[in-house]
N, C-alpha and C positions, 0 to 999 in steps of 0.2 A: 357300218358308216350309212349315214343318211347321207344321199345324195339329191341335190337338183334333177326334178327332168328338163329337156332341152328349151320345152313351151317352156315351164318358171324362169329357166336361163333367160330366152329370150324377153319375159314379159319383166324382169329384174331388168335385163339392158337396156331396152325400152323407155320405161319409168323412168332411172334413172338419168338416161341421156336427154330428157324431155326437161328433167328439171336442173339437171348441169347448162342445159341450152336458155329457160329463163333466166336464171341464176346470173350465168355467163355475159348473156345479153343485155343484163341491166348493172352486169359492173360497169361493160363497155360506154356503154350509154353516160356514166355518171363519171368516167372519168374524161370522156371529150367533153363533159362540160365542166371539172376542174380545169383541165386542159384550156380552152376558150377563157376562164376567169384569168389562168396565168399570164393570156395574152393579152389580158383586156379588154377583149370582145366580150359582147352580152352570150352570154351562153345558152339563157332560157331556153330557147327554142328547143335545142334539142331536146332536154327533156319533157317539152309538152306539143309536139308531132302527135296526128291520131295514134300510129304503130307505137312511139313509145310510151301512152296512155295504157293501150291497151296490155302492155308488159305489166309498166308497172301493176294494173289491174291484177293480172295472174301471181307478179309476184307477191302483191297484199295477200291475196288470197291462200298462198302456201305457205305465209308466215301464222294464218291464220289459223289455217287449217293442223302446222306441226304445233301452236299452242293446245289447241284443243287437245290435239292426241297425247301431248305429252301431261299436260295437267289435269285435264276435266274425263275425256273417256276413260283412260284406267284406272279410275276411280268410280264407275258408273253400273253396277250389277246392276245386269240383266236375268230376272225369277223367272224361267221360262218351265209353264206346267203344261203336259203335255196327257191325255187319257187313253186309255187300250184299255179296250175290252175282248175277256179272252173266254173260252168255253171252258177253258179247266180252271178255271177257280168258279164253286156254286156261293157260295154265300160270301165270304172276307173282301176287303181290300186292301192291296198293302200298296201305301207310298215310299215310293225309293226316290232319296234325293241324291244328284250324281254332281261330287266335284273333281276336278283334274285341274293338273296345271297349276299350282300354286305360286311354285315358284319364287320361296321363301326367302328373300334377300337380307340386306342391314337395314336397311330401311323399311316399318310397317306399310300395308300398301290395301291390302283389304280384307285382311284375317281376319279382324274386329268384325267386320261389317257382316261378315261369310257368315258368324259364329251365330249371331246375333240372328240374321235374318232364315239360316236353316234351324237353329232352333223353333223360332215361331212360325216355320212351319209345320211343324208335328210329324217329322219323317216315324215310320216304323225301322228302315232300315236306310243305311247313307252310304254308299259305297265313292271311293276313290279309285282313280287310274292313273296314277302316277305323275314323274314330275313335282320330286314337292318342293323339289331345295337350291337356290341358285349357290349358296355359299354356307360353308361348314358353319357359321358363327351363329345361323340366322337359323341355328335346329332347335334353342330352346323355345322359341315362338311359333315352331311349328307344331312341334310337342305339342304345348299349351294350349296350340287352337285343335289339332285336331283330339283332345282330348275333352275338352270344352262341347263336344260334339256330343248333343245324347238322338239315341235311337234304343227304342225298347226291344226290338226284335235281329239286332246286332247292329254294325258295323265292318265293311270288309274296301279290302285294298287289295291291286298288285303296283307294282314295280315300273316304272314309266324308263327310257332309255337315260335318264340322268344319276339313277342308282344304277343301273350297269355299269356306265362312263366314267363317271366322276366321284357316285358315295360308293364301292362297294364293300369299303367298308365299316360303312355305319347304317345303325339298323334302323332309318328316320321311319319306322313306328311303334317301335319297341315302347311301351309304357302311353300308347295313344287310345288305346280299347279298341283300336280295329284288326280283324283278322288277317292276316295276309294269305292270298289264295295263291298257290303254286299247284296247276293243271287238276284241281280239286274242287268240290262239292258241297256244297253247305246245305240242307234244305231247310228252309223256313218255316215251322209253322203258324198259323192263328186260325185261331177258332176249330173248325174241320178243314180249314184247306192247306197246300203248300204252295212252297213256289221254289227253285234251284237257283241260288247264286254260284256261277263256279269263274275260274281265272286265270289267269297265266301272265306269270312276268314279262318284262320284254324279252323277245328274242330279232332277231334281223327279218325283215320285209321277207324274207326268200325260205322262212324255215317252214321244215312241210306240214302241212294241214295232219299228217297224222298226230304231234303232239296234242292235238283234241280230240277227248272222245265224245263217240255219240252221247243227248244224253236223251233224257225216255220220254217219248214222246207226248206220255197222257199226261205232263209236268211242264206247268209254265217255266223257263228257262229263261238266265240271264245270265250274259259272258261279257266277265269283265276282261279287257286288252287296252293295250296302250295307246294304242293307231288302228286305222282304220283297214290297215294292211294286210288282213286276216281273213277278213269279212266273203269275200268270192273264194273260200278256201271252203268256211264253215258252216254256209246258209243251208244248207240239208244236215246236218249234222244234230237237227233237236234243238236250238236255239232259237227262242222266241224274240230274245229281244238284246243283240250287242249293243253294251258301253264302250266307249271310246275317246280318247280326247287327244290329246298331240299338236294337231294343227294351228290350232289358238283362230281358227278359223280366217289364216292369213294373219291375223296380227296388223297388218296393213294392207286394205280392200281398196280397191275403185270403183266409183260406183256403176253402174250394167257390168261391169268386168270381176269382179268378187276377188279374190285369193290371189297375190304374187307367188306366196310361195306357200308351199303349204310342209314339204316336209314328211309327205306321203309319197311310195312307190303308184297309186294311182293321181297323183297332182293335184288335181283339182274335183274331180271326181266327185270322191267327197270329204267336198274343203270345210263342213260344216254342215250344222242340223240334221235333219230328219230322211231319212232314204227309205226303201225298200229294197231288198236286195231276195229273191226267191223267197221263203217263208220267214226269213229274218227282216227284223227291222232293227236297223240300222240308228245310231244316234251317236254323233261329233259334236264334242262339248267346245264351247271356244276356250276354256279354261278361265281362272281367274288372275294369274301373273304374269311374268311377262320375261322374254327371253332374257337370261342373263346380259353384260354390256361383253363383246361389242357388236354385242345387237341392240336394235332401235329401241329406246325407251319408251315406247309411246304404239297407240291403240288407236287406229283408226279405221271407223265401220265396221268394228270388231270387237264388240262390248266385253269383258268380262262373262261369266254366266253362270248360274246355278240352276243345274236342270231337276226337274220334278216330274215324276211318274208314277199317276195314280192307275193303276193296275186293279182291275174289277170285274167281277159277274157282267155277260152280256146283258141284265136286267136292268146294271144299274147306272 
């Protein structure tokens, strides 16, 4: 079971308190205005004091932010391209595209756009890091989306907490061309170079690190897991690049503060993006979809994301 940290609980409480305070005061102002009109008084002054105008501005900004987060940002996909140079490759370069947290629902969202963008990027390898489905009725759309993605050197995936907790009886990856990785490594060759792709399906955040075996140090190794929660356990096991998702980058974030909630045991420490942990590079993908209802159907300052990793020799 995934729980909130004390800091996340406090952050969420304070955020909701501020929001409720603003709109509660706004409601009281309009109630006073209506009462004044009923009594035959000119109540317009109630709405035009300096304090009232400031309150109106904050309330209006909140509504605009809500509309933006509901109708614009969830469909504004960010393509983030990164280059990793490694002496473990001599000549060939590998382009890996990562997707995460599609959360396919009854209503289509970014699926068609993702297919178009990813295939235009010409990846060698595509990896997916879990939480594919919100509703069973969206399974055909999910499979159609995943099966249309093109990668000549292979497509690899691991399960997320939704697959384990909600869709254990569904094989969400069957017929999509994705190989499900479960504590095994696949060696991918290109010309005379190779990289390893390994992964593990979702387990609780307190799972023992021994579930992950050490990998050869002379090969560039990519590890797939749904959450960032194993990073500090596996960073010394020959993993060069650890790819995950789960946090949605908070899905709703605040300027200068970041994510309110991540559902990670590390809280905000690895809420999104690039982190160096020992010898391992961690990348936490913000994902493409939204938590199912009753979760908020918005994204704010946490754009949906497709991550691209160009893994190349030092001289390129």
